[in-house]
C-alpha positions, 0 to 999 in steps of 0.5 A, a space after each residue: 519354598 518353590 524350589 522344593 515345595 510349592 504351597 498348596 492353594 485354595 481352589 474353588 469352582 464357580 458355576 457356570 450358566 447357559 442361555 437357552 434361546 427359548 427361556 429368556 424374556 429379553 427384548 429383541 431388535 426389530 425388525 430382524 427376521 430369522 429364517 424358520 429353518 435356521 432358527 430351528 437349527 440354532 435352537 437345536 444345536 444350542 440346546 444340544 451344546 447345553 446338554 453336553 456341557 451338563 454331562 461334562 462332554 466339553 469337546 462334543 459340546 463346543 463343536 455343537 455350539 460352533 455349529 450353532 454359531 455357524 448357522 448365526 453367521 448365515 443369519 447375520 454375517 456382520 456378527 463374525 467380525 463384530 467389533 462394536 455393540 449391536 442389537 440382536 435377538 437373544 437366539 443369536 446371542 445364546 451360543 456364544 455365551 454357552 461356548 464361554 461357559 463351555 470353555 470355562 469349565 474346560 479351563 480354557 479361560 482365555 477363550 472363555 473371556 473371548 466368547 463372553 466379550 463378544 456375547 457382550 457386544 450383542 445387545 441387550 446384555 443380562 445378568 447371566 452373561 456378566 457372570 459368565 464373563 466374571 467367571 472367565 476373568 476370575 480364571 484368568 486371575 484378573 479379580 478386580 475385573 471379575 468383581 466389577 463383572 459380578 457386581 454388574 450382574 447384581 446391579 442387573 439382578 440383585 438375586 443373581 445367586 452365581 454372582 453372589 457366590 462369586 463375590 463371596 469367594 473373592 471377599 474371602 480371599 480378601 479377608 472381607 468375611 462380613 461381606 462374604 457371609 452376606 453374599 452366601 446368605 444371598 445365594 442360599 435364599 436361592 439354593 438353600 440346599 446347596 452344600 458348598 454354599 452352606 459350608 462356605 457360610 460356616 467357614 465365614 462365620 467361624 472366621 467371624 468368630 461366631 462359632 455357636 452360630 456356625 455350629 447351630 447352622 451346621 447341625 440344622 442343615 445336616 438335619 434338614 437335608 439328611 436325605 442326601 450326602 450333600 447335607 453333611 457338608 456344612 457339619 464337615 466344614 465346621 468339624 474340619 475347622 474346630 476338631 482334631 483328627 480322630 474326631 474328623 475321621 470319625 465324622 466322615 467314617 460315620 458319614 460313609 457308613 450312612 451313605 454307602 453308595 455315594 462316591 463322594 462320601 468314601 472319597 472324602 473319607 480317603 482324602 481325610 486319611 491321606 491329608 493327615 498322613 494315614 497313608 495305609 488307611 487310605 490305600 486299604 480304603 481306595 483298594 476297597 473301593 475298586 470293587 464297589 465303584 469299579 467305573 469311578 474315574 477318580 479312583 485311580 488317581 487317588 490310588 496313585 497319590 497314595 502309593 506316591 505317599 508311601 513311595 511305592 513305585 511299583 504300586 502306582 505304575 501299576 495303576 497307571 498301566 492297568 487303567 482303561 484311560 491312562 491319558 486322564 492320569 497324565 497329571 497325576 503321574 507327573 506329580 507322582 514322579 515329581 514327588 519321587 524325584 524322577 524329574 525327567 519322567 515327570 517332564 515327559 508326563 506334563 509334556 504329554 498332558 500339554 499335548 492332550 490339553 493345551 488349555 490346562 495351564 498347570 500342565 505348563 507350570 508343572 513341566 516348569 517346575 519339574 525342569 527346575 527341580 531337575 536342574 535343567 535350567 536352560 531348558 526351563 527358561 527356553 520353555 518358560 519363554 515360549 509359554 509366556 509368548 504364546 499364552 496369557 499366564 493364569 498361574 503365577 508359577 509360570 513366570 516364577 519358574 521361568 524367572 528362577 531358572 534365568 537367575 540360576 543361569 545368571 540372567 538377572 535381567 530376564 529373571 527380574 522381568 519374569 519375577 515381576 510378571 508373577 507378582 502382577 498375577 499374584 500380588 501376595 506372592 512373597 517368593 516373587 517379590 523377594 526374588 525380584 528384590 534379589 535380582 534388583 540387588 545383583 543388578 545394582 538397583 538399590 532402591 528397587 531392591 529395598 522396595 521389593 524386599 520390604 513388600 515381601 516382608 509385608 506378606 511374610 516377615 520370615 522370608 530368608 531371601 528378602 531378609 538377606 537383601 535387607 541386611 546387605 542393603 543395610 550394610 552398604 552404608 558402611 565403607 567397603 573395607 569395613 564390609 569386607 572385614 566382617 565378611 572375612 571375620 565371619 567366614 574365614 575358615 582359618 580364622 578361629 583366633 578371633 582377636 588375632 584376626 581382628 588385629 590384622 583386619 583393623 586397617 580395613 576400617 580406614 576409609 577410601 581404601 583402593 583395591 590394592 590396599 585391601 588386597 595387601 591387608 588380606 595377604 597379611 591376614 590369611 594364613 601363610 600356607 593359604 594359597 586360595 584366598 585372595 582378592 581381585 580388583 580393577 582390570 582383572 575383575 573386568 576380565 574375570 566377570 566379563 562374558 567368556 567362552 564356554 567351560 565345556 568342549 564336547 566331541 562325539 566320538 561314536 561309542 565315546 562321549 568326550 567332554 574337556 571341562 576347563 572350570 566350574 562356573 555358574 553355568 558349567 553344570 547346566 551346559 553339561 546337563 544339556 549336552 548329556 541329555 541329548 546323547 542317544 543310548 548313553 548306557 552303551 557309551 563310554 563317558 570321558 571327563 577330561 579335567 586336566 588343568 581344571 583348577 576348580 570353581 564352584 562346588 555347586 557346580 561340580 555337585 550338580 554334575 554328580 547328581 546327574 551321573 549318580 543315584 540317590 545319595 550324599 555326593 559330598 558334605 561341606 564342613 565349616 569353621 564352627 563345625 557345622 556342615 551342609 550336604 549336597 544330595 543326588 536325586 533318583 534321576 540318573 544318566 548311566 554310561 557303560 563306563 566313565 573315564 576321568 583324565 586328571 593331572 597335577 593341576 586338576 584341583 578343588 571342584 575337579 577333584 571333588 567330581 573325580 572323587 564323587 564318581 570314583 567313590 560311588 559310580 560303577 566302572 569308573 577309572 581315573 587316568 593321568 597323574 596325581 592331582 593337586 590336592 585341594 580339598 577346601 572351597 570358597 566363598 565370594 564377596 563381590 562388590 560390583 560398584 567398586 569392582 572387587 571380588 574376594 575369594 575366602 576359604 570358608 569350608 572343607 569338603 568330604 566325599 564319604 568322610 574322605 578329604 584329599 588335602 593331604 592325600 590327593 587323588 592317585 589315578 588308577 592308570 598312570 600317563 606320563 605325557 600331555 598329549 590328549 592321544 596318550 590319555 585316550 589311548 588308555 580309554 579302550 582299556 576301561 570301556 570294553 563291555 
């Protein structure tokens, strides 16, 4: 689940190709005179750009190629605003195509496509240009267009190896292994020693149940190219697909011993240790490699990953601070903090990566993920909207997390828009389809909800969200009263006598019941002492579900941060978190939470506030009728205040009491001020039918904080206040806020 774990995706690298002005046998437009001096400048700067790309010095390469393009515009100014096809010499076309190549290898696929498209306007075109355009389209996840462009390259040159490789990778993604095998065979005719292609050939053979052929080919490839580490790749691919860990590890240990000076051989061994959970072995290996490969840039990244898997904060941070090039480690450090639950630290690292490398869309996706996991839903939604307005997303994660955060904020229409965008980028993203179905269900669009839930279940038949949507839609064929009856029987905390409860609810099966009639039946069925189970309908429903004012009032009183919280709605926690995030130096201030008159609300909202203010622990546990339980947790991220004062009175109940008890139990320097609370240690589950405008609140769980429930005992304040004036309560704050 993206909400806590994003699935790994299979990534590929497709080789970019450069055009050199002096090596192409292309017909040129005539007459077309290029001054000799400019001819040489274009040639030299283009060649320099190609060499820099091959060395991985992309920014320098781009500068050189842009200089070359400047000379091209001196030759033909019309090319600067070119919007139609024009025949030009290959010399003038080359730097545009190579600039596309450079941007592709940097991961800026939009710019890569822009320059590839411009290159395609300069006729004649060849297969190399079509491949570069296809590479950019593939990077943008425009797979059908990429496939067409690769096929155009094949039409121009049936032996083009890069086009065959690209088509092979697309065919693997689509499960067409027979055609993929054909394409890799074509590629290997041109580059028979290419280890990547050999490994992909083995993979496709295995998918076609031709294991004997795959094994024989892998063995022969390794024997034929034993003079190079790359010769082991096909055999490695075969073993990884067919063997258990011990055999896999033994193979790569032997390979590393066979090629002791080859960094990639040792890295692969460490990667195997890491992927199979042998973190100590991975750490020992990579630490040892710091002596042998002190200049290897990937080594620090792997050390941080392994320290992260071991939960060693000091080790990972030591690698980062000791690095000669810490900017290169921004993404891996962001991922480290994300995995450790330090979400806001992760946000800062991913943000720094975006500044350093704005073309890296993974930085945007990861920042959104960290904001989402850190429950900064409003910031997440706003940032996602800004990103989606500024760029064309390649990763479905960008609209997905934006949609998730909008949904958490109750903005279902905006959420639906973003989930739909995620499905357009990745049609097989079942999480996007299922959440799109959920938003449509909540919006009352039943036909769309059914269609999208079915699509999600086609991809993954155990998706719980899609199953919930489907089951809910199926229940709509039953009368409203019957659905409420089933909900009440399934969830009512005090309904242990099933037969008695069934008898008391049987009138709900009567068709055409009004809201008042349903409410009367519920009142008769619930326990007499239960004051927290009730039905709202009609005008009261409209009042409660309409757009209301904020639950929170915040006042900055200098060294006191005062919050009046009137209830706990779907957005109360996010309002609070956002306001607290903006407080400077909170550790030097006293936090005042005024919960007087707060009758409660959503349990989750109160727990999310506890998550913000407490260290890593279980904030509360919900206990249901059948004895099962559900626990809320706080992550290691915590905002600490010098002290906390909580104002309560006899009308502070439920979620307000949960927040108070959680802070008092687990927090440092927390003082409760006021009067004894109401004593409602239960929570409700809500059934809502928007079409009929009814909402049933049914008590369905107890809640405990460290095994304490306040139903009978209530919360007794540390400092008592008899009056109701805010001043009377604030006068007590200095007693608890002194350093």
